[in-house]
N, C-alpha and C positions, 0 to 999 in steps of 0.2 A: 206897704202899712208896719212893717217891722221897724223900718229906720224912726217912725211917730214913737215908737212900743218901746226902743230900746231908749239911751244917753244922748245918741242920737248925733256922735261921732262922725267922722273921715268913712270906720272903718267900718259903725254897720253900714253907710252909704257904698259903698262899694265890695261890699259879701258879695258870695258869689247863693244864688236860687231856685236852686234843682240844679245845681251841676254849669248853670248858664252863667258867666263873671258875669261881672260887669251887669245885671241886671239893666241894672234901673236906664245905660241906655242900648243894650239891644233887646229887650223886648219892645221899642217903640217904634226901632226900627226895621225889626220885623213885623210888625203889625203891617207900617208904612209899607212896608215888601209883602208882600202876603193880600195887605189891600188891592194892590196894581196888576197882583197875580191874576186875580179874582175878578179884577175890575175889566181885563187887555188892555188898558190905556200902560203905557210903554213909554211916557215918559216919567210918569211918577215912577216903575222901578226900575229905570237910571236916575232921578230924586232920590231913591231911597237907601240903593246903593251911591250916592257920593254922601249921602248925610250918613252914611254904617260906617263907611272909609273915615271919613274926619270924626261925629261924634262919639264912634268906640274907640277909636286914636284915640282920641283925648282922654278919654279918663282911662284907657289901660295908664299912655302915661301919667297922670296926675294919680293912680292909686298908684307905681312902682315907686311916685315922686313923697308918696306917706306915707313908703312901708323902711325909707334908707333913711 
């Protein structure tokens, strides 16, 4: 919501939310992980971990490139 209410720059997109870095990438991964744990579905937990490493890592790298 904050991204659409702002100037829609990459800086707005990658700002932390409540102390969570790259919240747009982190929160969906955490939701999938929580759902896998809650449902006791091991393949979903594993998929969330793989997704988290790639998705969050790519967004952190992209944010660093934008700052430099």
